[in-house]
Each structure stands twice: as C-alpha cells, then as structure tokens.
C-alpha positions as CSV (number, residue, x, y, z in Angstrom):
1,M,0.0,0.0,0.0
2,I,1.4,3.4,-1.1
3,N,-0.1,6.8,-0.2
4,I,-1.0,9.0,-3.1
5,G,-2.4,12.4,-2.0
6,T,-5.6,11.5,-0.2
7,G,-6.0,8.0,-1.7
8,K,-4.0,4.8,-1.5
9,V,-2.7,2.2,-3.9
10,Y,-3.4,-1.4,-3.1
11,L,-1.4,-4.1,-4.9
12,A,-3.0,-7.5,-5.1
13,S,-0.6,-10.2,-4.2
14,G,-0.6,-13.3,-6.4
15,S,-2.2,-13.4,-9.9
16,T,-5.6,-12.4,-11.1
17,D,-7.6,-13.7,-14.0
18,M,-7.2,-10.9,-16.6
19,R,-10.5,-11.8,-18.2
20,K,-12.3,-10.2,-15.2
21,S,-14.0,-6.9,-16.0
22,I,-14.9,-4.0,-13.7
23,D,-17.6,-6.0,-11.9
24,G,-15.3,-9.0,-11.2
25,L,-12.4,-6.9,-10.0
26,A,-14.8,-4.8,-7.7
27,A,-16.1,-8.0,-6.3
28,I,-12.6,-9.2,-5.4
29,V,-11.9,-5.8,-3.7
30,Q,-15.1,-6.2,-1.6
31,E,-15.1,-9.9,-0.8
32,S,-11.5,-10.9,-0.7
33,F,-9.8,-7.7,0.5
34,K,-12.8,-6.4,2.6
35,L,-12.2,-2.9,1.1
36,D,-14.6,-0.4,-0.5
37,P,-14.0,-0.3,-4.3
38,F,-15.8,3.1,-4.3
39,S,-13.1,4.7,-2.1
40,N,-10.5,7.2,-3.3
41,S,-8.0,4.4,-4.0
42,L,-6.4,2.5,-6.8
43,F,-6.5,-1.3,-6.9
44,V,-3.8,-2.9,-9.0
45,F,-4.0,-6.5,-10.3
46,C,-1.5,-8.5,-12.3
47,N,-1.6,-11.6,-14.4
48,K,0.1,-14.9,-13.8
49,N,3.2,-14.0,-15.9
50,R,3.4,-10.6,-14.2
51,N,3.7,-8.8,-17.5
52,K,0.2,-7.1,-17.6
53,L,-1.7,-4.9,-15.1
54,K,-5.2,-3.8,-14.6
55,I,-5.9,-0.9,-12.3
56,L,-9.4,-0.3,-10.9
57,Q,-10.3,3.3,-9.9
58,W,-13.6,4.9,-8.8
59,Q,-14.0,8.5,-9.9
60,H,-17.1,10.6,-9.2
61,N,-19.9,8.5,-10.8
62,G,-18.2,5.5,-12.4
63,F,-15.2,3.2,-12.6
64,W,-12.1,3.5,-14.7
65,L,-10.3,0.4,-15.8
66,H,-6.7,1.3,-16.7
C-alpha cells in the first residue's frame, strides 16, 4: 500500500484472471480484501506472468479500468 495524495494504492498479491472486468475486480476488492471499491484508492492486479496490469479506480460516478 502506497499513499498518493488523499488516496492509497493497493497491490493485489498473487495473480488475477485478466478476463475479469470491472464488476469482477470490484467483487474481489469487496469480498477478498474487505475494502470499498468506491473509495479514493487504486486497486492494482497483475496476471500470472506478471507482464500485464489492470488498475481499478472509482471517480465521481463511475469506474475507470486502466
């Protein structure tokens, strides 16, 4: 976890199925991490080979998937 201004960056340990979309990643944040995906934070996931990232971010009225 790294502080960025008022929010935080959470790095998911292990690998995540990169076929997951916003809903699937938000569910992981809520159910596995017990965190609020609507918070002012970034949630970073990587694939098995650790050569791809997905970043989930809530902003105002919707999610961004970077």
